[in-house]
C-alpha positions in Angstrom: 18.8 32.8 9.4 20.4 30.1 11.6 17.7 27.5 10.8 17.7 28.2 7.1 21.4 28.4 6.4 22.9 26.2 9.1 20.4 23.9 10.8 18.6 22.5 7.8 21.8 21.8 5.7 23.4 20.1 8.7 20.2 18.0 9.3 20.2 17.0 5.6 23.9 16.0 5.8 23.2 13.9 9.0 20.2 12.2 7.3 22.3 11.4 4.2 25.0 9.8 6.4 22.4 7.7 8.2 20.9 6.6 4.8 24.3 5.4 3.7 25.0 3.7 7.0 21.5 2.1 6.9 22.1 0.8 3.4 25.4 -0.7 4.4 23.8 -2.5 7.4 21.0 -3.8 5.2 23.5 -5.7 3.2 23.7 -8.4 5.8 20.7 -10.2 7.5 22.3 -9.9 11.0 22.5 -6.1 10.8 19.5 -5.5 8.6 17.0 -4.7 11.4 19.5 -2.1 12.8 20.0 -0.8 9.2 16.2 -0.3 8.8 16.1 1.6 12.1 19.1 3.7 11.1 17.6 4.7 7.7 14.2 5.4 9.4 15.9 7.8 11.8 17.6 9.5 8.9 14.3 9.9 7.1 12.7 11.3 10.2 15.5 13.9 10.5 15.0 14.8 6.9 11.3 15.3 7.2 11.6 17.5 10.3 14.2 19.6 8.6 12.0 20.0 5.5 9.1 21.1 7.7 11.3 23.9 9.1 11.9 25.3 5.7 10.7 28.9 5.3 8.6 28.3 2.2 6.1 26.2 4.3 3.2 28.6 4.9 0.4 26.2 6.0 0.9 22.9 7.9 -2.8 21.9 7.7 -2.5 19.7 4.6 0.9 18.4 5.6 -0.3 17.2 9.0 -3.4 15.7 7.3 -1.2 13.9 4.8 1.1 12.5 7.6 -1.9 11.2 9.6 -3.7 9.6 6.6 -0.5 8.2 5.1 0.9 7.0 8.4 -2.4 5.2 9.2 -2.5 3.5 5.8 1.2 2.5 6.1 0.8 1.1 9.6 -2.3 -0.9 8.5 -0.6 -2.3 5.4 2.5 -3.2 7.3 0.6 -5.1 9.9 -1.9 -6.9 7.7 0.0 -7.7 4.4 0.9 -11.4 4.1 4.3 -12.4 3.1 3.0 -13.9 -0.1 1.8 -10.5 -1.1 5.1 -8.8 -0.3 6.1 -8.6 -4.0 2.8 -6.8 -4.8 3.4 -4.4 -1.9 6.9 -3.5 -3.1 5.6 -3.0 -6.6 2.9 -0.6 -5.5 5.2 1.3 -3.2 7.6 1.8 -6.2 4.6 3.2 -8.1 3.7 5.5 -5.3 7.2 6.8 -5.2 7.2 7.5 -8.9 3.8 9.1 -8.8 4.9 11.4 -5.9 7.9 12.6 -7.9 5.6 13.3 -10.9 3.2 15.3 -8.8 5.9 17.3 -6.9 7.7 18.2 -10.1 4.5 19.3 -11.8 3.4 21.3 -8.8 6.8 23.1 -8.7 6.5 24.0 -12.4 3.1 25.6 -11.9 4.3 27.3 -8.7 7.1 28.9 -10.7 5.0 30.1 -13.6 2.3 31.3 -11.2 4.9 33.5 -9.5 6.0 34.8 -12.9 9.5 33.3 -12.3 11.9 32.4 -15.1 12.7 28.7 -15.2 16.3 27.8 -15.9 17.1 25.2 -18.5 18.6 22.9 -15.9 15.5 23.1 -13.7 13.2 22.6 -16.6 15.2 19.5 -17.7 15.0 18.1 -14.1 11.2 18.7 -14.1 10.9 16.9 -17.4 13.0 13.9 -16.3 11.1 13.7 -13.0 7.8 13.6 -14.8 8.9 11.1 -17.4 10.6 8.6 -15.1 7.9 9.1 -12.4 5.1 8.5 -14.8 6.7 5.4 -16.3 7.4 4.1 -12.8 3.8 4.8 -11.6 1.8 3.0 -14.3 4.5 0.3 -14.8 4.4 -0.5 -11.1 0.6 -0.6 -11.2 0.8 -3.2 -14.0 3.4 -5.2 -12.1 1.1 -5.2 -9.1 -1.9 -6.2 -11.1 0.0 -9.1 -12.7 1.3 -10.4 -9.4 -2.1 -10.0 -7.8 -3.9 -11.9 -10.5 -5.9 -8.8 -11.6 -4.2 -9.0 -15.0 -3.0 -12.1 -16.9 0.5 -12.9 -15.8 1.7 -13.9 -19.3 3.2 -11.3 -21.7 0.6 -9.2 -23.5 2.0 -8.9 -27.0 0.7 -7.4 -30.3 2.1 -6.8 -33.7 4.1 -3.6 -34.0 4.4 -3.2 -30.2 8.1 -2.2 -30.2 7.4 0.4 -32.9 4.6 1.9 -30.7 6.8 2.0 -27.7 9.6 3.6 -29.6 7.2 6.3 -30.9 6.0 6.9 -27.3 9.6 7.2 -26.1 10.6 9.5 -28.8 7.5 11.5 -28.2 8.3 12.1 -24.5 11.8 13.1 -25.3 10.7 15.5 -28.0 8.0 17.1 -25.8 10.6 17.5 -23.0 13.1 19.1 -25.3 10.5 21.5 -26.5 9.4 22.3 -22.9 13.0 23.0 -21.9 13.4 25.3 -24.9 10.3 27.4 -24.1 10.8 27.3 -20.3 8.0 29.1 -18.5 5.8 28.9 -21.6 5.7 25.1 -21.4 2.2 25.0 -19.9 0.9 23.1 -22.9 3.8 20.6 -23.0 3.7 19.4 -19.3 0.2 17.8 -19.4 1.2 16.1 -22.7 4.4 14.8 -21.2 2.5 13.4 -18.2 -0.1 11.6 -20.5 2.5 10.1 -22.8 4.8 9.0 -19.9 1.9 7.2 -18.1 0.9 5.4 -21.3 4.6 4.5 -21.9 4.8 3.0 -18.4 1.8 0.8 -19.1 3.2 -0.3 -22.5 6.6 -0.9 -21.0 5.5 -3.6 -18.6 2.6 -5.4 -20.2 4.9 -7.5 -22.6 6.9 -8.8 -19.6 5.8 -12.2 -18.2 5.4 -13.3 -14.6 8.6 -15.2 -14.7 10.5 -11.9 -15.1 8.6 -9.9 -12.5 11.4 -10.0 -9.9 13.7 -8.2 -12.3 11.0 -5.8 -13.3 10.3 -4.9 -9.6 14.0 -4.3 -9.0 14.2 -2.1 -12.1 11.1 -0.1 -11.2 12.5 0.4 -7.8 15.6 1.9 -9.4 13.4 4.1 -11.5 11.6 5.4 -8.5 14.9 6.4 -6.9 16.1 8.2 -10.1 12.8 10.0 -10.3 13.2 11.1 -6.7 16.8 12.3 -7.3 15.6 14.3 -10.3 12.9 15.9 -8.2 15.6 16.7 -5.6 17.3 18.8 -8.3 14.0 20.5 -9.0 13.6 21.5 -5.4 17.3 21.9 -4.7 16.9 19.4 -1.8 20.2 17.6 -1.0 18.5 14.9 1.1 16.2 14.0 -1.7 19.0 13.9 -4.3 21.2 11.7 -2.1 18.5 9.3 -1.0 17.1 9.0 -4.6 20.6 8.4 -5.9 21.1 5.6 -3.4 17.9 3.9 -4.3 18.5 4.3 -8.0 22.0 2.9 -7.9 21.2 0.0 -5.6 18.2 -1.0 -7.7 20.4 -1.0 -10.9 23.0 -3.2 -9.1 20.3 -5.6 -7.9 18.8 -5.8 -11.4 22.1 -6.6 -12.9 22.7 -9.4 -10.2 19.3 -10.9 -11.0 19.9 -10.8 -14.8 23.2 -12.7 -14.2 21.3 -15.2 -12.1 19.2 -16.0 -15.1 22.0 -15.7 -17.6 20.1 -13.0 -19.5 20.5 -9.4 -20.4 18.2 -6.7 -19.2 17.2 -6.1 -22.8 16.2 -9.8 -23.2 14.1 -9.5 -20.0 12.3 -6.4 -21.2 11.7 -7.3 -24.8 11.8 -11.1 -25.2 8.2 -11.8 -23.9 9.4 -14.6 -21.8 6.9 -17.0 -20.2 4.3 -17.1 -22.9 1.8 -19.5 -21.2 -0.9 -18.0 -19.1 -2.3 -20.0 -16.3 -3.5 -19.7 -12.7 -2.3 -22.0 -9.9 -4.5 -25.1 -9.8 -5.7 -24.9 -13.4 -5.0 -27.6 -15.8 -2.1 -27.0 -18.2 -1.0 -29.4 -20.9 2.2 -31.1 -19.9 4.2 -34.0 -21.1 2.4 -37.2 -20.2 5.1 -39.3 -18.6 5.0 -41.6 -15.6 6.1 -40.1 -12.2 6.7 -41.7 -8.9 4.4 -40.4 -6.2 4.7 -41.1 -2.4 2.7 -40.2 0.6 4.7 -38.3 3.4 4.6 -41.3 5.7 6.4 -43.4 3.0 9.4 -41.1 3.1 10.3 -41.3 6.8 12.8 -44.1 6.5 14.7 -42.2 3.7 14.9 -39.1 5.8 16.0 -40.9 8.9 18.9 -42.6 7.0 20.1 -39.3 5.4 23.3 -37.6 6.4 22.7 -34.3 4.6 19.4 -32.7 3.4 19.3 -29.6 1.2 16.0 -27.7 1.2 15.1 -25.7 -1.9 12.3 -23.2 -1.2 10.3 -21.6 -4.0 7.1 -19.6 -4.5 5.0 -22.7 -3.6 6.4 -22.4 -0.1 5.3 -18.8 0.1 1.8 -19.5 -1.1 1.4 -22.3 1.4 3.0 -20.3 4.2 5.0 -23.4 5.0 8.2 -21.7 6.2 7.5 -22.2 9.9 6.9 -26.0 9.4 9.9 -26.2 7.2 12.0 -24.8 10.1 10.4 -27.3 12.4 11.4 -30.1 10.0 14.9 -28.7 10.0 15.1 -28.8 13.8 13.8 -32.4 14.0 16.3 -33.6 11.4 19.2 -31.8 13.1 18.2 -33.5 16.4 18.6 -36.8 14.6 22.1 -35.9 13.5 21.2 -34.8 9.9 23.0 -31.8 8.4 20.4 -29.4 6.9 21.1 -26.6 4.5 18.9 -24.3 2.4 19.7 -23.6 -1.3 18.5 -20.1 -2.4 18.4 -19.3 -6.1 18.8 -15.6 -7.0 15.4 -15.4 -8.7 13.4 -17.8 -6.4 10.0 -16.4 -5.6 8.5 -13.2 -6.9 10.9 -10.5 -5.7 14.6 -10.2 -4.8 15.3 -11.9 -1.5 11.7 -13.3 -1.2 12.9 -16.7 0.2 15.4 -15.1 2.5 12.6 -12.9 4.0 10.3 -15.8 4.5 12.9 -18.0 6.2 14.0 -15.1 8.4 10.4 -14.7 9.5 10.5 -18.4 10.6 13.9 -17.7 12.5 15.9 -20.0 10.2 19.6 -19.2 11.0 21.1 -17.2 8.2 24.3 -19.3 8.3 22.1 -22.2 7.0 21.3 -20.3 3.8 23.6 -20.9 0.8 23.5 -19.3 -2.6 23.7 -21.2 -5.9 27.5 -21.1 -6.3 28.0 -22.2 -2.7 25.6 -25.1 -2.7 25.8 -26.6 -6.2 29.1 -28.5 -5.6 27.5 -30.2 -2.6 24.5 -31.8 -4.3 26.4 -34.9 -5.5 27.1 -35.6 -1.8 23.6 -34.8 -0.7 21.3 -37.6 0.3 18.0 -35.7 -0.1 17.1 -32.5 -2.0 13.7 -31.4 -0.8 12.2 -29.0 -3.4 9.3 -27.1 -2.0 7.4 -25.2 -4.7 10.4 -24.3 -6.8 10.1 -25.1 -10.5 12.1 -23.3 -13.2 15.2 -22.8 -11.0 15.6 -26.6 -10.7 14.8 -27.6 -14.3 17.7 -29.6 -15.8 16.6 -28.6 -19.3 18.4 -25.3 -18.7 21.7 -27.2 -19.0 21.3 -29.1 -22.2 18.0 -28.3 -24.1 19.0 -25.5 -26.5 15.3 -25.2 -27.6 14.2 -24.4 -24.0 13.5 -20.7 -23.2 15.5 -21.2 -20.0 18.5 -22.7 -21.7 21.7 -21.3 -20.2 20.1 -20.1 -17.0 22.1 -21.2 -13.9 20.0 -23.7 -11.9 20.3 -25.5 -8.6 21.7 -29.0 -9.5 19.2 -30.8 -7.3 18.9 -33.7 -9.8 22.5 -34.7 -8.9 21.4 -35.6 -5.3 20.7 -39.3 -4.4 17.0 -38.6 -3.9 14.9 -35.6 -4.8 11.6 -35.0 -3.2 9.4 -32.4 -5.0 6.5 -30.9 -3.1 3.8 -29.6 -5.6 0.1 -29.2 -5.7 0.0 -30.6 -9.2 2.1 -31.2 -12.4 1.5 -27.6 -13.5 4.6 -25.9 -14.9 6.1 -22.8 -13.3 5.8 -19.2 -14.5 8.1 -19.9 -17.5 5.2 -22.1 -18.8 7.4 -25.1 -19.6 7.4 -28.7 -18.4 10.1 -29.7 -15.8 12.0 -32.8 -16.8 13.2 -33.2 -13.1 9.8 -34.6 -12.2 10.4 -37.7 -14.4 13.9 -38.6 -13.3 14.5 -42.0 -11.7 15.7 -40.4 -8.5 12.7 -38.0 -8.1 9.7 -38.7 -5.9 6.7 -36.4 -6.1 4.7 -35.4 -2.9 1.5 -33.9 -4.2 -0.6 -31.5 -2.0 -0.3 -28.3 -0.1 3.3 -27.8 1.0 2.4 -26.9 4.6 0.2 -29.9 5.0 2.8 -32.2 3.5 5.6 -30.9 5.7 3.3 -31.1 8.7 2.6 -34.8 8.1 6.3 -35.4 7.5 7.2 -33.7 10.8 4.5 -35.7 12.7 5.9 -39.0 11.3 9.5 -38.1 12.1 8.5 -37.3 15.7 
């Protein structure tokens, strides 16, 4: 009696408080490690409390799942490369949605096996958990496949696609309403809802291009939280309701922030088919044939040594080359020479929210040296060197004036207003938006072709 009515509810309350505290601490890089630990402790308390619940009749499968899942999680955490972090986040979102789908389905069949009546509210929660969990699962699998290169990164479009998606959405809602109406007699409808939801998740993400994957990952993260919260109502588990709600709300907020960072609405991201060109890094892509200035790293030393302020703009190319540690080394050498060094972080740089921040934190770059778009843009006119490392669409001046450009209106980093712009790229290939970058042809732009890590390493050696 004490365990069921007092200990478990108190444990869930403590875990919920720790989740909220952890989320608050995660909002700042200096307290983020402690926030991660705080939330982990909260989850451990919630798991222990759940295992004490009286309905647990056999711990064999539970212990086996903990051992297998823990081993997989530990292996992935230690071996995944930072360049693959977006894929890992996407697949984790999918697993969360899939877990919600499975738990809600299992609870439905447990109730009808026990000949229990199913209340309309519980049946609604089961339906929502299955729908959102299914969409999240297959949608996240597609996002993972696109980021990993298993599927083409460009939007997959066909005639009548929106009509098909609308039919699928209406179908899931209709099936769920019918299931709620018949309650325990919904044995036929549940498998149908699962199948349609899984198909809808696939159809939901395939028309979205690689350029918009950061937003999609954030949105799917929110979906996984909402699915978990719905499952919490199915199980009447307060900890699951609260933690799912926190994930769902924070994901929606982050999605909104990223859409503002691109000056686009979420509906435009989901349905515009942005980034129509399909290419792989290193492949030839037709671009405007204009002359560009190209230097070797050793030719740039004098310019760096006479600079007073350098702004480094990291992008996905830095992640691919794993150049963050050498970039930090370059920063230290320049600062030793009296040069002020800052980092400009665009909201959608990289392939997931905060991608560049995580990479630079891994290299021990001081957080105080990182500046967002609004903070750094006024300083570019007084900046001697803007060093663009693998960024593309977020520094394209066409966004300011070319009304025919698909990125027109997107807030960009005004690197072109610096005295000198060095751009580190492997080739003249465009970014994920599939468009040429007019920055490369400006009079004050100098291209440094090659692997970003090798280029920065040579530059560091010359400056030393």
